[in-house]
Structure formats: C-alpha cells, structure tokens
LUMLUM-185935 format. One record per residue (C-alpha): residue number from 1; residue in one letter; x, y, z. Coordinates in steps of 0.5 Angstrom, whole numbers, plus 500, padded with zeros to 3 digits. Layout:
BEGIN
+-------+------+-----+-----+-----+
! gumar ! tinu !   X !   Y !   Z !
+-------+------+-----+-----+-----+
!   NUM !    A !   X !   Y !   Z !
...
+-------+------+-----+-----+-----+
END
This chain:
BEGIN
+-------+------+-----+-----+-----+
! gumar ! tinu !   X !   Y !   Z !
+-------+------+-----+-----+-----+
!     1 !    M ! 340 ! 445 ! 372 !
!     2 !    G ! 341 ! 440 ! 367 !
!     3 !    L ! 346 ! 434 ! 367 !
!     4 !    T ! 353 ! 434 ! 365 !
!     5 !    G ! 356 ! 429 ! 361 !
!     6 !    R ! 360 ! 427 ! 367 !
!     7 !    K ! 354 ! 427 ! 372 !
!     8 !    E ! 350 ! 422 ! 367 !
!     9 !    K ! 356 ! 417 ! 367 !
!    10 !    I ! 356 ! 417 ! 374 !
!    11 !    L ! 348 ! 416 ! 374 !
!    12 !    Q ! 348 ! 411 ! 369 !
!    13 !    A ! 354 ! 407 ! 373 !
!    14 !    V ! 350 ! 408 ! 380 !
!    15 !    V ! 343 ! 405 ! 376 !
!    16 !    D ! 347 ! 399 ! 372 !
!    17 !    G ! 351 ! 397 ! 379 !
!    18 !    Y ! 344 ! 397 ! 383 !
!    19 !    I ! 340 ! 393 ! 378 !
!    20 !    E ! 346 ! 388 ! 378 !
!    21 !    N ! 347 ! 387 ! 385 !
!    22 !    C ! 341 ! 391 ! 389 !
!    23 !    Q ! 346 ! 394 ! 393 !
!    24 !    P ! 348 ! 401 ! 394 !
!    25 !    V ! 353 ! 404 ! 390 !
!    26 !    S ! 359 ! 407 ! 393 !
!    27 !    S ! 364 ! 412 ! 390 !
!    28 !    S ! 370 ! 408 ! 390 !
!    29 !    E ! 366 ! 402 ! 386 !
!    30 !    I ! 365 ! 407 ! 381 !
!    31 !    K ! 372 ! 409 ! 380 !
!    32 !    E ! 374 ! 402 ! 380 !
!    33 !    K ! 369 ! 400 ! 375 !
!    34 !    H ! 367 ! 406 ! 371 !
!    35 !    L ! 371 ! 412 ! 371 !
!    36 !    P ! 378 ! 411 ! 374 !
!    37 !    A ! 381 ! 418 ! 371 !
!    38 !    L ! 376 ! 421 ! 376 !
!    39 !    S ! 378 ! 422 ! 384 !
!    40 !    S ! 373 ! 419 ! 389 !
!    41 !    A ! 372 ! 426 ! 392 !
!    42 !    T ! 370 ! 428 ! 385 !
!    43 !    I ! 365 ! 422 ! 384 !
!    44 !    R ! 363 ! 423 ! 391 !
!    45 !    N ! 361 ! 431 ! 390 !
!    46 !    E ! 358 ! 429 ! 383 !
!    47 !    M ! 353 ! 424 ! 387 !
!    48 !    A ! 352 ! 429 ! 392 !
!    49 !    A ! 349 ! 434 ! 387 !
!    50 !    L ! 345 ! 428 ! 384 !
!    51 !    E ! 342 ! 427 ! 390 !
!    52 !    E ! 340 ! 434 ! 391 !
!    53 !    M ! 337 ! 434 ! 384 !
!    54 !    G ! 333 ! 428 ! 386 !
!    55 !    Y ! 336 ! 422 ! 382 !
!    56 !    L ! 340 ! 419 ! 388 !
!    57 !    T ! 338 ! 417 ! 395 !
!    58 !    Q ! 342 ! 414 ! 401 !
!    59 !    L ! 339 ! 409 ! 405 !
!    60 !    H ! 344 ! 410 ! 411 !
!    61 !    T ! 348 ! 416 ! 412 !
!    62 !    S ! 355 ! 411 ! 411 !
!    63 !    S ! 352 ! 407 ! 405 !
!    64 !    G ! 353 ! 409 ! 398 !
!    65 !    R ! 347 ! 411 ! 394 !
!    66 !    V ! 341 ! 408 ! 390 !
!    67 !    P ! 337 ! 411 ! 384 !
!    68 !    T ! 330 ! 414 ! 385 !
!    69 !    A ! 324 ! 413 ! 381 !
!    70 !    E ! 326 ! 419 ! 377 !
!    71 !    A ! 333 ! 416 ! 376 !
!    72 !    Y ! 330 ! 410 ! 372 !
!    73 !    R ! 326 ! 414 ! 368 !
!    74 !    L ! 332 ! 418 ! 366 !
!    75 !    Y ! 336 ! 412 ! 365 !
!    76 !    V ! 331 ! 409 ! 360 !
!    77 !    E ! 330 ! 415 ! 356 !
!    78 !    K ! 337 ! 417 ! 355 !
!    79 !    L ! 342 ! 413 ! 359 !
!    80 !    M ! 340 ! 405 ! 358 !
!    81 !    P ! 345 ! 401 ! 354 !
!    82 !    R ! 342 ! 397 ! 348 !
!    83 !    R ! 343 ! 390 ! 347 !
!    84 !    K ! 341 ! 384 ! 342 !
!    85 !    L ! 338 ! 378 ! 345 !
!    86 !    T ! 343 ! 372 ! 346 !
!    87 !    R ! 343 ! 366 ! 342 !
!    88 !    S ! 340 ! 362 ! 348 !
!    89 !    E ! 335 ! 367 ! 348 !
!    90 !    L ! 333 ! 367 ! 341 !
!    91 !    K ! 332 ! 359 ! 342 !
!    92 !    I ! 327 ! 361 ! 347 !
!    93 !    V ! 323 ! 365 ! 342 !
!    94 !    K ! 324 ! 360 ! 336 !
!    95 !    R ! 321 ! 355 ! 341 !
!    96 !    Y ! 315 ! 358 ! 342 !
!    97 !    F ! 314 ! 362 ! 335 !
!    98 !    N ! 316 ! 356 ! 330 !
!    99 !    K ! 310 ! 352 ! 331 !
!   100 !    K ! 303 ! 353 ! 328 !
!   101 !    I ! 299 ! 359 ! 331 !
!   102 !    T ! 291 ! 359 ! 330 !
!   103 !    E ! 289 ! 364 ! 335 !
!   104 !    L ! 290 ! 371 ! 337 !
!   105 !    D ! 290 ! 370 ! 344 !
!   106 !    E ! 295 ! 364 ! 343 !
!   107 !    V ! 300 ! 369 ! 340 !
!   108 !    L ! 299 ! 373 ! 347 !
!   109 !    K ! 300 ! 367 ! 351 !
!   110 !    N ! 306 ! 365 ! 348 !
!   111 !    T ! 309 ! 372 ! 348 !
!   112 !    A ! 308 ! 372 ! 356 !
!   113 !    K ! 311 ! 366 ! 356 !
!   114 !    V ! 317 ! 368 ! 353 !
!   115 !    I ! 318 ! 375 ! 356 !
!   116 !    S ! 318 ! 371 ! 363 !
!   117 !    E ! 322 ! 366 ! 361 !
!   118 !    I ! 328 ! 370 ! 358 !
!   119 !    T ! 327 ! 376 ! 364 !
!   120 !    N ! 326 ! 372 ! 370 !
!   121 !    L ! 320 ! 377 ! 371 !
!   122 !    T ! 313 ! 376 ! 372 !
!   123 !    S ! 310 ! 377 ! 365 !
!   124 !    V ! 303 ! 380 ! 363 !
!   125 !    A ! 299 ! 380 ! 357 !
!   126 !    Y ! 292 ! 384 ! 355 !
!   127 !    V ! 289 ! 381 ! 349 !
!   128 !    Q ! 285 ! 387 ! 345 !
!   129 !    S ! 278 ! 386 ! 345 !
!   130 !    N ! 276 ! 383 ! 338 !
!   131 !    D ! 269 ! 387 ! 338 !
!   132 !    A ! 272 ! 391 ! 332 !
!   133 !    A ! 275 ! 385 ! 328 !
!   134 !    T ! 271 ! 385 ! 321 !
!   135 !    I ! 269 ! 378 ! 319 !
!   136 !    L ! 272 ! 376 ! 312 !
!   137 !    N ! 270 ! 369 ! 311 !
!   138 !    I ! 267 ! 363 ! 315 !
!   139 !    R ! 268 ! 356 ! 313 !
!   140 !    I ! 264 ! 350 ! 315 !
!   141 !    V ! 268 ! 344 ! 315 !
!   142 !    R ! 265 ! 337 ! 316 !
!   143 !    I ! 268 ! 333 ! 321 !
!   144 !    T ! 263 ! 327 ! 322 !
!   145 !    D ! 256 ! 325 ! 319 !
!   146 !    T ! 253 ! 329 ! 324 !
!   147 !    S ! 258 ! 335 ! 326 !
!   148 !    A ! 262 ! 340 ! 323 !
!   149 !    L ! 267 ! 345 ! 325 !
!   150 !    I ! 266 ! 353 ! 324 !
!   151 !    I ! 272 ! 357 ! 323 !
!   152 !    I ! 272 ! 364 ! 323 !
!   153 !    V ! 277 ! 369 ! 319 !
!   154 !    T ! 277 ! 376 ! 321 !
!   155 !    N ! 282 ! 382 ! 319 !
!   156 !    M ! 285 ! 380 ! 326 !
!   157 !    G ! 286 ! 373 ! 325 !
!   158 !    V ! 283 ! 367 ! 326 !
!   159 !    L ! 278 ! 367 ! 332 !
!   160 !    K ! 277 ! 361 ! 336 !
!   161 !    D ! 274 ! 355 ! 332 !
!   162 !    A ! 268 ! 351 ! 335 !
!   163 !    T ! 264 ! 345 ! 333 !
!   164 !    V ! 257 ! 344 ! 332 !
!   165 !    N ! 252 ! 338 ! 332 !
!   166 !    I ! 247 ! 339 ! 326 !
!   167 !    G ! 244 ! 333 ! 325 !
!   168 !    S ! 244 ! 327 ! 321 !
!   169 !    G ! 247 ! 327 ! 314 !
!   170 !    V ! 252 ! 332 ! 314 !
!   171 !    T ! 255 ! 332 ! 307 !
!   172 !    D ! 261 ! 336 ! 304 !
!   173 !    E ! 256 ! 340 ! 299 !
!   174 !    Y ! 252 ! 342 ! 305 !
!   175 !    C ! 258 ! 345 ! 308 !
!   176 !    D ! 260 ! 349 ! 302 !
!   177 !    S ! 253 ! 351 ! 301 !
!   178 !    V ! 252 ! 354 ! 309 !
!   179 !    S ! 259 ! 357 ! 308 !
!   180 !    Q ! 257 ! 361 ! 302 !
!   181 !    F ! 251 ! 363 ! 306 !
!   182 !    V ! 254 ! 365 ! 313 !
!   183 !    T ! 260 ! 368 ! 309 !
!   184 !    G ! 255 ! 373 ! 305 !
!   185 !    A ! 251 ! 374 ! 311 !
!   186 !    F ! 257 ! 376 ! 316 !
!   187 !    A ! 263 ! 379 ! 311 !
!   188 !    G ! 264 ! 386 ! 312 !
!   189 !    H ! 261 ! 387 ! 319 !
!   190 !    T ! 265 ! 388 ! 325 !
!   191 !    I ! 263 ! 383 ! 331 !
!   192 !    S ! 260 ! 389 ! 335 !
!   193 !    E ! 255 ! 390 ! 330 !
!   194 !    I ! 253 ! 383 ! 329 !
!   195 !    N ! 252 ! 383 ! 337 !
!   196 !    R ! 248 ! 389 ! 337 !
!   197 !    Q ! 244 ! 388 ! 331 !
!   198 !    P ! 244 ! 380 ! 329 !
!   199 !    N ! 237 ! 380 ! 326 !
!   200 !    K ! 238 ! 386 ! 322 !
!   201 !    I ! 244 ! 384 ! 319 !
!   202 !    V ! 241 ! 377 ! 317 !
!   203 !    K ! 234 ! 378 ! 316 !
!   204 !    Q ! 233 ! 371 ! 313 !
!   205 !    V ! 236 ! 365 ! 315 !
!   206 !    K ! 234 ! 358 ! 312 !
!   207 !    K ! 231 ! 353 ! 317 !
!   208 !    E ! 237 ! 348 ! 315 !
!   209 !    Y ! 242 ! 353 ! 317 !
!   210 !    E ! 239 ! 355 ! 324 !
!   211 !    R ! 243 ! 351 ! 328 !
!   212 !    V ! 250 ! 353 ! 325 !
!   213 !    F ! 247 ! 361 ! 325 !
!   214 !    S ! 246 ! 360 ! 332 !
!   215 !    T ! 253 ! 357 ! 334 !
!   216 !    I ! 256 ! 363 ! 330 !
!   217 !    L ! 252 ! 368 ! 334 !
!   218 !    R ! 254 ! 365 ! 340 !
!   219 !    I ! 262 ! 365 ! 338 !
!   220 !    F ! 261 ! 372 ! 337 !
!   221 !    K ! 258 ! 374 ! 343 !
!   222 !    S ! 263 ! 370 ! 347 !
!   223 !    Y ! 268 ! 375 ! 344 !
!   224 !    S ! 264 ! 381 ! 346 !
!   225 !    H ! 269 ! 382 ! 352 !
!   226 !    D ! 264 ! 383 ! 357 !
!   227 !    D ! 268 ! 380 ! 362 !
!   228 !    M ! 275 ! 383 ! 360 !
!   229 !    F ! 279 ! 381 ! 366 !
!   230 !    S ! 279 ! 374 ! 363 !
!   231 !    D ! 283 ! 376 ! 357 !
!   232 !    I ! 289 ! 378 ! 362 !
!   233 !    V ! 295 ! 373 ! 362 !
!   234 !    L ! 300 ! 372 ! 367 !
!   235 !    E ! 306 ! 368 ! 367 !
!   236 !    G ! 311 ! 367 ! 373 !
!   237 !    S ! 307 ! 370 ! 378 !
!   238 !    A ! 312 ! 367 ! 383 !
!   239 !    K ! 318 ! 370 ! 380 !
!   240 !    I ! 316 ! 376 ! 384 !
!   241 !    L ! 318 ! 373 ! 391 !
!   242 !    E ! 325 ! 372 ! 388 !
!   243 !    Q ! 326 ! 379 ! 388 !
!   244 !    P ! 330 ! 382 ! 394 !
!   245 !    E ! 325 ! 388 ! 394 !
!   246 !    Y ! 319 ! 383 ! 396 !
!   247 !    A ! 323 ! 379 ! 401 !
!   248 !    N ! 319 ! 384 ! 406 !
!   249 !    L ! 312 ! 380 ! 407 !
!   250 !    K ! 308 ! 386 ! 407 !
!   251 !    K ! 311 ! 388 ! 400 !
!   252 !    A ! 310 ! 381 ! 397 !
!   253 !    K ! 303 ! 380 ! 400 !
!   254 !    A ! 301 ! 387 ! 397 !
!   255 !    M ! 304 ! 385 ! 390 !
!   256 !    L ! 301 ! 378 ! 390 !
!   257 !    E ! 294 ! 381 ! 391 !
!   258 !    F ! 295 ! 386 ! 386 !
!   259 !    L ! 297 ! 381 ! 381 !
!   260 !    D ! 291 ! 377 ! 383 !
!   261 !    A ! 286 ! 382 ! 382 !
!   262 !    K ! 285 ! 383 ! 374 !
!   263 !    E ! 281 ! 389 ! 374 !
!   264 !    E ! 287 ! 392 ! 377 !
!   265 !    L ! 291 ! 391 ! 372 !
!   266 !    V ! 287 ! 393 ! 366 !
!   267 !    P ! 288 ! 400 ! 367 !
!   268 !    V ! 295 ! 400 ! 367 !
!   269 !    L ! 296 ! 395 ! 361 !
!   270 !    Q ! 291 ! 399 ! 356 !
!   271 !    N ! 296 ! 404 ! 353 !
!   272 !    S ! 293 ! 409 ! 348 !
!   273 !    D ! 300 ! 413 ! 347 !
!   274 !    D ! 303 ! 412 ! 340 !
!   275 !    V ! 309 ! 409 ! 343 !
!   276 !    N ! 311 ! 402 ! 342 !
!   277 !    I ! 314 ! 401 ! 349 !
!   278 !    T ! 311 ! 404 ! 355 !
!   279 !    F ! 315 ! 405 ! 362 !
!   280 !    Q ! 311 ! 406 ! 368 !
!   281 !    I ! 316 ! 407 ! 374 !
!   282 !    G ! 314 ! 409 ! 380 !
!   283 !    R ! 314 ! 408 ! 388 !
!   284 !    D ! 308 ! 407 ! 392 !
!   285 !    N ! 302 ! 412 ! 389 !
!   286 !    E ! 306 ! 415 ! 383 !
!   287 !    I ! 303 ! 410 ! 378 !
!   288 !    R ! 296 ! 410 ! 381 !
!   289 !    E ! 294 ! 410 ! 388 !
!   290 !    G ! 294 ! 404 ! 392 !
!   291 !    M ! 299 ! 400 ! 387 !
!   292 !    P ! 305 ! 397 ! 390 !
!   293 !    E ! 312 ! 399 ! 389 !
!   294 !    C ! 313 ! 397 ! 382 !
!   295 !    A ! 315 ! 398 ! 375 !
!   296 !    I ! 311 ! 396 ! 369 !
!   297 !    V ! 314 ! 396 ! 362 !
!   298 !    T ! 309 ! 394 ! 356 !
!   299 !    A ! 309 ! 394 ! 349 !
!   300 !    S ! 304 ! 394 ! 344 !
!   301 !    Y ! 303 ! 388 ! 339 !
!   302 !    N ! 300 ! 388 ! 332 !
!   303 !    I ! 299 ! 383 ! 326 !
!   304 !    G ! 297 ! 386 ! 319 !
!   305 !    G ! 297 ! 393 ! 322 !
!   306 !    V ! 292 ! 391 ! 327 !
!   307 !    T ! 293 ! 392 ! 335 !
!   308 !    V ! 292 ! 385 ! 338 !
!   309 !    G ! 294 ! 387 ! 345 !
!   310 !    N ! 299 ! 389 ! 350 !
!   311 !    A ! 305 ! 385 ! 353 !
!   312 !    G ! 310 ! 386 ! 358 !
!   313 !    V ! 313 ! 385 ! 365 !
!   314 !    I ! 311 ! 387 ! 372 !
!   315 !    G ! 317 ! 387 ! 377 !
!   316 !    P ! 321 ! 391 ! 382 !
!   317 !    I ! 323 ! 398 ! 380 !
!   318 !    R ! 330 ! 395 ! 380 !
!   319 !    M ! 329 ! 391 ! 374 !
!   320 !    D ! 334 ! 390 ! 368 !
!   321 !    Y ! 331 ! 395 ! 363 !
!   322 !    S ! 336 ! 394 ! 357 !
!   323 !    K ! 334 ! 386 ! 357 !
!   324 !    V ! 327 ! 387 ! 358 !
!   325 !    V ! 326 ! 392 ! 352 !
!   326 !    S ! 330 ! 388 ! 348 !
!   327 !    V ! 326 ! 382 ! 349 !
!   328 !    L ! 319 ! 386 ! 348 !
!   329 !    D ! 322 ! 390 ! 342 !
!   330 !    Y ! 324 ! 383 ! 339 !
!   331 !    L ! 318 ! 380 ! 340 !
!   332 !    S ! 314 ! 386 ! 337 !
!   333 !    K ! 317 ! 385 ! 331 !
!   334 !    T ! 316 ! 377 ! 331 !
!   335 !    V ! 309 ! 378 ! 332 !
!   336 !    Q ! 308 ! 383 ! 327 !
!   337 !    M ! 311 ! 378 ! 322 !
!   338 !    L ! 306 ! 373 ! 323 !
!   339 !    P ! 301 ! 373 ! 317 !
!   340 !    A ! 294 ! 376 ! 318 !
!   341 !    G ! 287 ! 373 ! 315 !
!   342 !    E ! 291 ! 368 ! 311 !
!   343 !    G ! 285 ! 363 ! 311 !
!   344 !    A ! 281 ! 369 ! 308 !
!   345 !    Q ! 285 ! 368 ! 301 !
!   346 !    G ! 283 ! 361 ! 301 !
!   347 !    D ! 278 ! 356 ! 304 !
!   348 !    G ! 279 ! 359 ! 311 !
!   349 !    T ! 282 ! 353 ! 314 !
!   350 !    D ! 289 ! 355 ! 313 !
!   351 !    E ! 293 ! 355 ! 319 !
!   352 !    Y ! 298 ! 361 ! 321 !
!   353 !    S ! 305 ! 359 ! 322 !
!   354 !    S ! 311 ! 364 ! 323 !
!   355 !    S ! 319 ! 363 ! 322 !
!   356 !    V ! 323 ! 367 ! 326 !
!   357 !    T ! 329 ! 369 ! 323 !
!   358 !    S ! 334 ! 373 ! 328 !
!   359 !    D ! 341 ! 376 ! 329 !
!   360 !    T ! 346 ! 371 ! 331 !
!   361 !    D ! 349 ! 375 ! 337 !
!   362 !    E ! 354 ! 371 ! 341 !
+-------+------+-----+-----+-----+
END
C-alpha cells in the first residue's frame, strides 16, 4: 500500500520533530504545529497506519511515535526539505577554502573540518588512492647549494613535495636539467606503473641524477597506499558523546571503538555507486554486521573530473539530514572548482588556490 499525501505530511512532521527534539512526537503536536485542519483522532489513525507499515514505532504504550530507519530512508529520498547554507555557515567554508591548497589530502582534511564544524557531528574523509594518478610534470627547485625541492604534478593535483640533499654545488642549471630528465622519464605513467616496474620505465639514469631519482621513487612508493587506513581523516570524534542516543555508556563505547578502528571505516566509505551523495541508514546490523547503531552520509569529491576521495558524517540515525546534505553538496561543488594540475601548465611550482563564491542566504 502506497503512502497518501496526508500520510507523507504526517510522517515528515514526525521525522522533523524527532530530529529537532529527540522526543516522541504526539498527534496533538502535529495538529498544533503542522496540520491544524485535521483532528487529533484522524492524525492518530494515520500514525497507527504508518506504524503498521513499518515507518513509525512507539517506545512506550502511552507515548508518541518515533521514526524507524525505514522512515528516515523515505524521508531523505522524498520528504526532506532542501535548504541553503546560512551566512555564518558560508563564512566557515570560506575560512578553510579561501587559502592556498597544495596537497590533495589537505583538500579532504579541510572538507572534514568544515563538515564537522557546521553539522556538529563527527565527520570522516577517505582520501582516494593516488595509484591511478598520471604524472604530468616533475620540477626540481634549488633551495640551498646542497639541497633541492621536488614537486610532482599529476592529473589529480600536486603530490606532497619533498626535499633531497644532493651534495655540493647545486645550481639552477642543474635543477633545470634534472627536471627535464625525470619529467621525460615519468610523464605519462601512473604511480602504480612506476611502482611495479621502475627499472623498465627508466632504463638509464645519469649518475649525477641517481639521488634525485631514488627520492622520487620513494615518494611514489609512499603513495602506493599499502596502509590505506592512514588515509582516513576523522574530525570531531568527541561530538558523538554530545548526542542523546549515545548517553548510554555501552552504545557510546561501541561507537567510539568503531571510529577508532579505521579498517572498519574503509568499506562503508568506499562508494562505487554513480551517485553524488550516499545514505547508509540502519540500526544494529542493517548497514553491516557488527556495526553500532548509526547513520553514515557521504559524498564523493572531484577535482578536474577525477575523484579524489569521499567525505561525510557518522552519527545517530536521528541527524539533521537536510543540513548535512546541504553542507556536503555545497562542499562538493566548492572542491570541484579547485584547479587541477595547474602547475603542469607552467614550471610545476604554482600553488592551488580557490575563491569560494556563494549564495547570500540569510
């Protein structure tokens, strides 16, 4: 049996009310705040029908109703109101994204910080493996007479740079020469290809470039992501304890242990679906066996058409989905505007910068 328009309005009122107050919602409250034209008896009958359909439940016989996980799923698919970020929320975004950004993992770290600060929930970000990144340009920049800076530009952005001690007498001419050599050797290859067969890609290495070449290989190896759990970023873990659902010590302990075990987070953050925002809403074993009661909402983030990672929130099933979605969606668009591979156009030393433009919602 499908939901009538009236049932949908009542269900939305229950979900909105419970999200706001974490208290069972009564028929009199719905009548007073949302549907004054209906009688309390009519609303009670409709709520009873919604309970039979699996959308509502009663914690106690004399109490109002609370939404089930199925109700929240329907809510985010069809009933959830859309909203824009407020001026104060936009200022938080600008604070993190109106500054220079030079590393891919920094993009996701800033994203996680913004999400947690605005939603007041625990945020999580998963930095996509860089194995598939294609090398565009490698630039060696002299720092001192004995050291140089290595900057690697890929189609996914600038990898973390590194310094190398070469010896004595480092000149700008030497740096230009080695830059041309290593760019010619690595450009067009992915990091995984280089890690698998470094000797095949570069068959001959001039002796004076060996130290630079070895350092670059170490950089690529560090991006092979054998320890993929190090690429999980968590912000605001303690905010879990501020949620009424986790006032129970056993539930709080289970949730904190889940967040602490990064290998548990990777499977639920990796999203292979062709959707921008993914909802995983469940109780106990509904998301995955052994997981604590929670909801996870994540979005994929792209730069230059390449997915660089996922970020979102982990929290109670009773979370403000409308706010969460507005934040994730806005940040997805903000990150997408970040220039990718900019350094490859010039000398490989340009930094990334972004200027966040926004709605002026009051």
